[in-house]
MARTOR-760004 format. One record per residue (C-alpha): residue number from 1; residue in one letter; x, y, z. Coordinates in nm, 2 decimals. Layout:
N
seq NUM | type a | px X | py Y | pz Z $
...
This chain:
313
seq 1 | type x | px 0.68 | py -0.17 | pz 8.90 $
seq 2 | type x | px 0.93 | py -0.20 | pz 8.61 $
seq 3 | type x | px 1.06 | py 0.15 | pz 8.49 $
seq 4 | type x | px 0.90 | py 0.25 | pz 8.17 $
seq 5 | type x | px 1.02 | py 0.62 | pz 8.13 $
seq 6 | type x | px 1.11 | py 0.54 | pz 7.77 $
seq 7 | type x | px 0.93 | py 0.26 | pz 7.55 $
seq 8 | type x | px 1.14 | py 0.20 | pz 7.22 $
seq 9 | type x | px 0.93 | py 0.06 | pz 6.94 $
seq 10 | type x | px 1.16 | py -0.17 | pz 6.72 $
seq 11 | type x | px 1.00 | py -0.32 | pz 6.39 $
seq 12 | type x | px 1.05 | py -0.70 | pz 6.41 $
seq 13 | type x | px 1.11 | py -0.72 | pz 6.05 $
seq 14 | type x | px 1.45 | py -0.53 | pz 6.07 $
seq 15 | type x | px 1.73 | py -0.74 | pz 6.19 $
seq 16 | type x | px 1.96 | py -0.43 | pz 6.20 $
seq 17 | type x | px 1.74 | py -0.21 | pz 6.40 $
seq 18 | type x | px 1.69 | py -0.52 | pz 6.65 $
seq 19 | type x | px 2.07 | py -0.53 | pz 6.71 $
seq 20 | type x | px 2.10 | py -0.18 | pz 6.75 $
seq 21 | type x | px 1.81 | py -0.14 | pz 7.00 $
seq 22 | type x | px 2.02 | py -0.36 | pz 7.24 $
seq 23 | type x | px 2.28 | py -0.09 | pz 7.28 $
seq 24 | type x | px 2.02 | py 0.19 | pz 7.35 $
seq 25 | type x | px 1.94 | py 0.33 | pz 7.69 $
seq 26 | type x | px 1.56 | py 0.29 | pz 7.67 $
seq 27 | type x | px 1.39 | py 0.14 | pz 7.98 $
seq 28 | type x | px 1.16 | py -0.09 | pz 7.77 $
seq 29 | type x | px 1.21 | py -0.21 | pz 7.42 $
seq 30 | type x | px 0.92 | py -0.38 | pz 7.24 $
seq 31 | type x | px 0.99 | py -0.56 | pz 6.94 $
seq 32 | type x | px 0.69 | py -0.51 | pz 6.70 $
seq 33 | type x | px 0.51 | py -0.76 | pz 6.49 $
seq 34 | type x | px 0.18 | py -0.53 | pz 6.43 $
seq 35 | type x | px 0.19 | py -0.17 | pz 6.26 $
seq 36 | type x | px 0.56 | py -0.13 | pz 6.15 $
seq 37 | type x | px 0.56 | py -0.48 | pz 6.00 $
seq 38 | type x | px 0.42 | py -0.52 | pz 5.64 $
seq 39 | type x | px 0.17 | py -0.81 | pz 5.60 $
seq 40 | type x | px 0.38 | py -1.02 | pz 5.38 $
seq 41 | type x | px 0.68 | py -1.01 | pz 5.65 $
seq 42 | type x | px 0.47 | py -1.11 | pz 5.95 $
seq 43 | type x | px 0.59 | py -1.47 | pz 5.96 $
seq 44 | type x | px 0.97 | py -1.37 | pz 5.90 $
seq 45 | type x | px 0.95 | py -1.10 | pz 6.18 $
seq 46 | type x | px 0.82 | py -1.35 | pz 6.43 $
seq 47 | type x | px 1.15 | py -1.56 | pz 6.38 $
seq 48 | type x | px 1.37 | py -1.24 | pz 6.39 $
seq 49 | type x | px 1.21 | py -1.14 | pz 6.72 $
seq 50 | type x | px 1.27 | py -1.51 | pz 6.87 $
seq 51 | type x | px 1.61 | py -1.49 | pz 6.75 $
seq 52 | type x | px 1.68 | py -1.15 | pz 6.88 $
seq 53 | type x | px 1.53 | py -1.23 | pz 7.23 $
seq 54 | type x | px 1.73 | py -1.56 | pz 7.25 $
seq 55 | type x | px 2.06 | py -1.43 | pz 7.12 $
seq 56 | type x | px 2.08 | py -1.07 | pz 7.20 $
seq 57 | type x | px 2.18 | py -0.89 | pz 7.52 $
seq 58 | type x | px 1.88 | py -0.70 | pz 7.66 $
seq 59 | type x | px 2.03 | py -0.65 | pz 8.00 $
seq 60 | type x | px 1.85 | py -0.38 | pz 8.22 $
seq 61 | type x | px 1.56 | py -0.34 | pz 7.99 $
seq 62 | type x | px 1.22 | py -0.47 | pz 7.99 $
seq 63 | type x | px 1.15 | py -0.69 | pz 7.71 $
seq 64 | type x | px 0.83 | py -0.65 | pz 7.53 $
seq 65 | type x | px 0.69 | py -0.82 | pz 7.21 $
seq 66 | type x | px 0.36 | py -0.65 | pz 7.05 $
seq 67 | type x | px 0.15 | py -0.89 | pz 6.88 $
seq 68 | type x | px -0.10 | py -0.82 | pz 6.61 $
seq 69 | type x | px -0.45 | py -0.72 | pz 6.72 $
seq 70 | type x | px -0.74 | py -0.96 | pz 6.76 $
seq 71 | type x | px -0.92 | py -0.85 | pz 6.45 $
seq 72 | type x | px -0.63 | py -1.00 | pz 6.23 $
seq 73 | type x | px -0.55 | py -1.38 | pz 6.15 $
seq 74 | type x | px -0.20 | py -1.35 | pz 6.29 $
seq 75 | type x | px -0.25 | py -1.29 | pz 6.67 $
seq 76 | type x | px -0.25 | py -1.66 | pz 6.80 $
seq 77 | type x | px 0.04 | py -1.75 | pz 6.59 $
seq 78 | type x | px 0.22 | py -1.45 | pz 6.72 $
seq 79 | type x | px 0.17 | py -1.55 | pz 7.09 $
seq 80 | type x | px 0.25 | py -1.92 | pz 7.04 $
seq 81 | type x | px 0.55 | py -1.89 | pz 6.83 $
seq 82 | type x | px 0.71 | py -1.60 | pz 7.03 $
seq 83 | type x | px 0.63 | py -1.77 | pz 7.38 $
seq 84 | type x | px 0.74 | py -2.12 | pz 7.26 $
seq 85 | type x | px 1.04 | py -1.98 | pz 7.11 $
seq 86 | type x | px 1.17 | py -1.74 | pz 7.36 $
seq 87 | type x | px 0.92 | py -1.71 | pz 7.65 $
seq 88 | type x | px 1.19 | py -1.72 | pz 7.91 $
seq 89 | type x | px 1.33 | py -1.41 | pz 7.74 $
seq 90 | type x | px 1.00 | py -1.22 | pz 7.74 $
seq 91 | type x | px 0.89 | py -0.97 | pz 8.02 $
seq 92 | type x | px 0.54 | py -0.88 | pz 7.86 $
seq 93 | type x | px 0.32 | py -0.92 | pz 7.54 $
seq 94 | type x | px 0.13 | py -0.59 | pz 7.42 $
seq 95 | type x | px -0.19 | py -0.64 | pz 7.28 $
seq 96 | type x | px -0.30 | py -0.37 | pz 7.06 $
seq 97 | type x | px -0.65 | py -0.21 | pz 7.00 $
seq 98 | type x | px -0.80 | py -0.37 | pz 7.31 $
seq 99 | type x | px -1.16 | py -0.32 | pz 7.29 $
seq 100 | type x | px -1.30 | py -0.49 | pz 7.60 $
seq 101 | type x | px -1.20 | py -0.73 | pz 7.89 $
seq 102 | type x | px -1.26 | py -1.04 | pz 7.73 $
seq 103 | type x | px -0.96 | py -0.98 | pz 7.47 $
seq 104 | type x | px -0.71 | py -0.95 | pz 7.78 $
seq 105 | type x | px -0.87 | py -1.25 | pz 7.91 $
seq 106 | type x | px -0.83 | py -1.45 | pz 7.59 $
seq 107 | type x | px -0.46 | py -1.36 | pz 7.59 $
seq 108 | type x | px -0.40 | py -1.46 | pz 7.97 $
seq 109 | type x | px -0.56 | py -1.79 | pz 7.90 $
seq 110 | type x | px -0.37 | py -1.87 | pz 7.59 $
seq 111 | type x | px -0.04 | py -1.77 | pz 7.78 $
seq 112 | type x | px -0.13 | py -2.00 | pz 8.06 $
seq 113 | type x | px -0.18 | py -2.29 | pz 7.82 $
seq 114 | type x | px 0.15 | py -2.21 | pz 7.65 $
seq 115 | type x | px 0.34 | py -2.18 | pz 7.98 $
seq 116 | type x | px 0.19 | py -2.52 | pz 8.12 $
seq 117 | type x | px 0.27 | py -2.70 | pz 7.80 $
seq 118 | type x | px 0.63 | py -2.58 | pz 7.79 $
seq 119 | type x | px 0.73 | py -2.58 | pz 8.15 $
seq 120 | type x | px 0.75 | py -2.20 | pz 8.17 $
seq 121 | type x | px 0.65 | py -2.02 | pz 8.52 $
seq 122 | type x | px 0.26 | py -1.98 | pz 8.49 $
seq 123 | type x | px 0.19 | py -1.61 | pz 8.51 $
seq 124 | type x | px 0.52 | py -1.46 | pz 8.48 $
seq 125 | type x | px 0.48 | py -1.30 | pz 8.13 $
seq 126 | type x | px 0.28 | py -0.99 | pz 8.18 $
seq 127 | type x | px 0.05 | py -0.80 | pz 7.96 $
seq 128 | type x | px 0.03 | py -0.45 | pz 7.82 $
seq 129 | type x | px -0.30 | py -0.33 | pz 7.69 $
seq 130 | type x | px -0.33 | py -0.06 | pz 7.42 $
seq 131 | type x | px -0.62 | py 0.16 | pz 7.42 $
seq 132 | type x | px -0.67 | py 0.29 | pz 7.05 $
seq 133 | type x | px -1.03 | py 0.35 | pz 6.99 $
seq 134 | type x | px -1.36 | py 0.49 | pz 7.14 $
seq 135 | type x | px -1.48 | py 0.15 | pz 7.25 $
seq 136 | type x | px -1.15 | py 0.08 | pz 7.42 $
seq 137 | type x | px -1.17 | py 0.40 | pz 7.61 $
seq 138 | type x | px -1.53 | py 0.36 | pz 7.74 $
seq 139 | type x | px -1.43 | py 0.02 | pz 7.86 $
seq 140 | type x | px -1.11 | py 0.09 | pz 8.00 $
seq 141 | type x | px -1.20 | py 0.03 | pz 8.37 $
seq 142 | type x | px -1.30 | py -0.32 | pz 8.29 $
seq 143 | type x | px -0.99 | py -0.36 | pz 8.08 $
seq 144 | type x | px -0.77 | py -0.24 | pz 8.34 $
seq 145 | type x | px -0.92 | py -0.54 | pz 8.59 $
seq 146 | type x | px -0.95 | py -0.81 | pz 8.33 $
seq 147 | type x | px -0.60 | py -1.00 | pz 8.43 $
seq 148 | type x | px -0.37 | py -1.00 | pz 8.72 $
seq 149 | type x | px -0.08 | py -1.04 | pz 8.45 $
seq 150 | type x | px -0.18 | py -0.68 | pz 8.33 $
seq 151 | type x | px 0.10 | py -0.43 | pz 8.41 $
seq 152 | type x | px 0.02 | py -0.12 | pz 8.19 $
seq 153 | type x | px -0.24 | py 0.06 | pz 8.00 $
seq 154 | type x | px -0.09 | py 0.24 | pz 7.67 $
seq 155 | type x | px -0.26 | py 0.53 | pz 7.48 $
seq 156 | type x | px -0.22 | py 0.46 | pz 7.10 $
seq 157 | type x | px -0.30 | py 0.82 | pz 6.96 $
seq 158 | type x | px -0.29 | py 0.76 | pz 6.59 $
seq 159 | type x | px -0.56 | py 0.49 | pz 6.57 $
seq 160 | type x | px -0.76 | py 0.67 | pz 6.85 $
seq 161 | type x | px -0.76 | py 0.98 | pz 6.66 $
seq 162 | type x | px -0.89 | py 0.81 | pz 6.34 $
seq 163 | type x | px -1.15 | py 0.61 | pz 6.53 $
seq 164 | type x | px -1.31 | py 0.93 | pz 6.67 $
seq 165 | type x | px -1.27 | py 1.13 | pz 6.33 $
seq 166 | type x | px -1.03 | py 1.38 | pz 6.49 $
seq 167 | type x | px -0.95 | py 1.64 | pz 6.21 $
seq 168 | type x | px -0.60 | py 1.64 | pz 6.21 $
seq 169 | type x | px -0.32 | py 1.41 | pz 6.06 $
seq 170 | type x | px -0.05 | py 1.52 | pz 6.30 $
seq 171 | type x | px 0.00 | py 1.27 | pz 6.59 $
seq 172 | type x | px 0.05 | py 1.44 | pz 6.92 $
seq 173 | type x | px -0.04 | py 1.79 | pz 6.84 $
seq 174 | type x | px -0.35 | py 1.99 | pz 6.89 $
seq 175 | type x | px -0.61 | py 1.94 | pz 6.59 $
seq 176 | type x | px -0.66 | py 2.27 | pz 6.41 $
seq 177 | type x | px -0.93 | py 2.49 | pz 6.52 $
seq 178 | type x | px -0.91 | py 2.35 | pz 6.88 $
seq 179 | type x | px -0.79 | py 2.66 | pz 7.04 $
seq 180 | type x | px -0.89 | py 2.60 | pz 7.41 $
seq 181 | type x | px -0.76 | py 2.36 | pz 7.64 $
seq 182 | type x | px -0.61 | py 2.03 | pz 7.54 $
seq 183 | type x | px -0.80 | py 1.79 | pz 7.31 $
seq 184 | type x | px -0.62 | py 1.49 | pz 7.46 $
seq 185 | type x | px -0.68 | py 1.59 | pz 7.83 $
seq 186 | type x | px -0.98 | py 1.36 | pz 7.88 $
seq 187 | type x | px -0.83 | py 1.07 | pz 7.72 $
seq 188 | type x | px -0.51 | py 1.07 | pz 7.89 $
seq 189 | type x | px -0.69 | py 1.13 | pz 8.23 $
seq 190 | type x | px -0.94 | py 0.85 | pz 8.16 $
seq 191 | type x | px -0.66 | py 0.60 | pz 8.09 $
seq 192 | type x | px -0.45 | py 0.73 | pz 8.39 $
seq 193 | type x | px -0.76 | py 0.67 | pz 8.63 $
seq 194 | type x | px -0.83 | py 0.32 | pz 8.50 $
seq 195 | type x | px -0.46 | py 0.24 | pz 8.54 $
seq 196 | type x | px -0.42 | py 0.39 | pz 8.90 $
seq 197 | type x | px -0.75 | py 0.22 | pz 9.01 $
seq 198 | type x | px -0.59 | py -0.12 | pz 8.95 $
seq 199 | type x | px -0.23 | py -0.03 | pz 9.03 $
seq 200 | type x | px -0.11 | py -0.03 | pz 8.67 $
seq 201 | type x | px 0.12 | py 0.19 | pz 8.49 $
seq 202 | type x | px 0.01 | py 0.44 | pz 8.24 $
seq 203 | type x | px 0.21 | py 0.49 | pz 7.92 $
seq 204 | type x | px 0.16 | py 0.78 | pz 7.67 $
seq 205 | type x | px 0.19 | py 0.70 | pz 7.30 $
seq 206 | type x | px 0.43 | py 0.82 | pz 7.04 $
seq 207 | type x | px 0.53 | py 1.15 | pz 6.89 $
seq 208 | type x | px 0.57 | py 1.10 | pz 6.53 $
seq 209 | type x | px 0.77 | py 1.43 | pz 6.44 $
seq 210 | type x | px 1.10 | py 1.26 | pz 6.53 $
seq 211 | type x | px 1.33 | py 1.55 | pz 6.46 $
seq 212 | type x | px 1.12 | py 1.80 | pz 6.68 $
seq 213 | type x | px 1.27 | py 1.73 | pz 7.02 $
seq 214 | type x | px 1.11 | py 2.05 | pz 7.15 $
seq 215 | type x | px 0.77 | py 1.92 | pz 7.07 $
seq 216 | type x | px 0.84 | py 1.60 | pz 7.21 $
seq 217 | type x | px 0.97 | py 1.73 | pz 7.53 $
seq 218 | type x | px 0.65 | py 1.96 | pz 7.53 $
seq 219 | type x | px 0.40 | py 1.66 | pz 7.48 $
seq 220 | type x | px 0.59 | py 1.44 | pz 7.71 $
seq 221 | type x | px 0.59 | py 1.68 | pz 7.97 $
seq 222 | type x | px 0.22 | py 1.72 | pz 7.96 $
seq 223 | type x | px 0.17 | py 1.34 | pz 8.01 $
seq 224 | type x | px 0.44 | py 1.35 | pz 8.28 $
seq 225 | type x | px 0.26 | py 1.64 | pz 8.47 $
seq 226 | type x | px -0.05 | py 1.44 | pz 8.48 $
seq 227 | type x | px 0.12 | py 1.14 | pz 8.65 $
seq 228 | type x | px 0.19 | py 0.92 | pz 8.34 $
seq 229 | type x | px 0.51 | py 0.68 | pz 8.39 $
seq 230 | type x | px 0.66 | py 0.69 | pz 8.05 $
seq 231 | type x | px 0.60 | py 0.74 | pz 7.66 $
seq 232 | type x | px 0.67 | py 0.57 | pz 7.36 $
seq 233 | type x | px 0.99 | py 0.66 | pz 7.15 $
seq 234 | type x | px 1.01 | py 0.60 | pz 6.79 $
seq 235 | type x | px 1.38 | py 0.71 | pz 6.75 $
seq 236 | type x | px 1.70 | py 0.68 | pz 6.96 $
seq 237 | type x | px 1.72 | py 1.07 | pz 6.96 $
seq 238 | type x | px 1.40 | py 1.06 | pz 7.20 $
seq 239 | type x | px 1.51 | py 0.83 | pz 7.45 $
seq 240 | type x | px 1.72 | py 1.08 | pz 7.65 $
seq 241 | type x | px 1.46 | py 1.32 | pz 7.65 $
seq 242 | type x | px 1.20 | py 1.08 | pz 7.76 $
seq 243 | type x | px 1.39 | py 0.96 | pz 8.04 $
seq 244 | type x | px 1.46 | py 1.31 | pz 8.17 $
seq 245 | type x | px 1.10 | py 1.40 | pz 8.15 $
seq 246 | type x | px 0.98 | py 1.11 | pz 8.33 $
seq 247 | type x | px 1.23 | py 1.12 | pz 8.61 $
seq 248 | type x | px 1.21 | py 1.34 | pz 8.92 $
seq 249 | type x | px 1.47 | py 1.62 | pz 8.94 $
seq 250 | type x | px 1.77 | py 1.57 | pz 9.18 $
seq 251 | type x | px 1.61 | py 1.82 | pz 9.40 $
seq 252 | type x | px 1.26 | py 1.66 | pz 9.41 $
seq 253 | type x | px 1.42 | py 1.35 | pz 9.47 $
seq 254 | type x | px 1.64 | py 1.45 | pz 9.74 $
seq 255 | type x | px 1.34 | py 1.64 | pz 9.91 $
seq 256 | type x | px 1.12 | py 1.32 | pz 9.89 $
seq 257 | type x | px 1.38 | py 1.10 | pz 10.06 $
seq 258 | type x | px 1.39 | py 1.36 | pz 10.33 $
seq 259 | type x | px 1.02 | py 1.38 | pz 10.37 $
seq 260 | type x | px 1.03 | py 1.00 | pz 10.43 $
seq 261 | type x | px 1.32 | py 1.00 | pz 10.68 $
seq 262 | type x | px 1.17 | py 1.29 | pz 10.86 $
seq 263 | type x | px 0.83 | py 1.12 | pz 10.89 $
seq 264 | type x | px 0.96 | py 0.80 | pz 10.98 $
seq 265 | type x | px 1.16 | py 0.95 | pz 11.27 $
seq 266 | type x | px 0.90 | py 1.17 | pz 11.40 $
seq 267 | type x | px 0.62 | py 0.90 | pz 11.39 $
seq 268 | type x | px 0.81 | py 0.63 | pz 11.55 $
seq 269 | type x | px 1.04 | py 0.82 | pz 11.79 $
seq 270 | type x | px 0.84 | py 1.12 | pz 11.88 $
seq 271 | type x | px 0.50 | py 0.97 | pz 11.80 $
seq 272 | type x | px 0.38 | py 1.28 | pz 11.63 $
seq 273 | type x | px 0.18 | py 1.24 | pz 11.32 $
seq 274 | type x | px 0.22 | py 1.61 | pz 11.18 $
seq 275 | type x | px 0.57 | py 1.77 | pz 11.20 $
seq 276 | type x | px 0.77 | py 2.03 | pz 11.03 $
seq 277 | type x | px 1.05 | py 1.96 | pz 10.78 $
seq 278 | type x | px 1.24 | py 2.30 | pz 10.77 $
seq 279 | type x | px 0.95 | py 2.56 | pz 10.69 $
seq 280 | type x | px 0.71 | py 2.26 | pz 10.56 $
seq 281 | type x | px 0.45 | py 2.09 | pz 10.75 $
seq 282 | type x | px 0.47 | py 1.71 | pz 10.67 $
seq 283 | type x | px 0.19 | py 1.44 | pz 10.75 $
seq 284 | type x | px 0.08 | py 1.11 | pz 10.61 $
seq 285 | type x | px -0.05 | py 1.26 | pz 10.28 $
seq 286 | type x | px 0.30 | py 1.40 | pz 10.24 $
seq 287 | type x | px 0.45 | py 1.07 | pz 10.29 $
seq 288 | type x | px 0.24 | py 0.92 | pz 10.04 $
seq 289 | type x | px 0.33 | py 1.18 | pz 9.78 $
seq 290 | type x | px 0.70 | py 1.14 | pz 9.85 $
seq 291 | type x | px 0.68 | py 0.76 | pz 9.81 $
seq 292 | type x | px 0.57 | py 0.82 | pz 9.44 $
seq 293 | type x | px 0.86 | py 1.07 | pz 9.36 $
seq 294 | type x | px 1.12 | py 0.85 | pz 9.57 $
seq 295 | type x | px 1.02 | py 0.54 | pz 9.39 $
seq 296 | type x | px 1.04 | py 0.69 | pz 9.04 $
seq 297 | type x | px 1.38 | py 0.84 | pz 9.15 $
seq 298 | type x | px 1.52 | py 0.51 | pz 9.26 $
seq 299 | type x | px 1.40 | py 0.35 | pz 8.94 $
seq 300 | type x | px 1.57 | py 0.60 | pz 8.74 $
seq 301 | type x | px 1.90 | py 0.53 | pz 8.92 $
seq 302 | type x | px 1.94 | py 0.85 | pz 9.10 $
seq 303 | type x | px 2.15 | py 0.86 | pz 9.44 $
seq 304 | type x | px 2.08 | py 1.09 | pz 9.72 $
seq 305 | type x | px 2.29 | py 1.40 | pz 9.78 $
seq 306 | type x | px 2.13 | py 1.50 | pz 10.12 $
seq 307 | type x | px 2.09 | py 1.31 | pz 10.43 $
seq 308 | type x | px 1.83 | py 1.36 | pz 10.72 $
seq 309 | type x | px 1.94 | py 1.48 | pz 11.06 $
seq 310 | type x | px 1.72 | py 1.43 | pz 11.35 $
seq 311 | type x | px 1.66 | py 1.76 | pz 11.55 $
seq 312 | type x | px 1.85 | py 1.78 | pz 11.88 $
seq 313 | type x | px 1.68 | py 1.83 | pz 12.20 $
């Protein structure tokens, strides 16, 4: 799995932003051809994105292009021009406003045709599917299993809120009058369950109040606590916060690695399946939980500060 703690949105119509994004510490950068690009600038944005991918230095980042949704006239040309022009430099295409599995299958088929025609490795370019309305959420299980190229399910809150007539204009915050619980809990859990059922990553959408870092951390922390892998960021100031929130703490990472070492030792050397690590009993379920935390810590670049010492006889 690619690390996607922070997924930075960059308008494809702005060459200055495309250049600046190359020096920012986001795990993923997605070059946008959709909502952040005016209709009159769509065709020029494609050329900007191809040039930025071919000529820029995106080392260490997942490179994604968000094409326009299938309800528009731009989508097929977005895919063709980007992949023919810079396919070897693209890790994934993001398809917005996905409503059913057939739309993901369409993108998979078109990608395969372009790859074959241009001598690119078939199947290397992944797909990110953005869930942005009620129909997409209802069909999210089928969407998640629509293609082996699929890597992530992404929540698009603004369009989703509009699609269900949610009574608020503030993306990411609770709607006025909703005083009990979390208005987004069901949506986030629904996307998360579909993602995990198909071994995909789950990414939370943006927080539009870019100057409110405390609010960003609070909302990001909610998604991270559920098990989401990352969150969109709209401004460089949000990147560090996202990387921190969606990484395990050093203490949790060290603990996870110790659990894995201790379980491996006791099950292979002592042939016992349930053992003690200090005052904590660990078993196969503990190992599975530790694998998740350890994998996220390694992807975040954390290094161990503790080592397992086998017990003496």
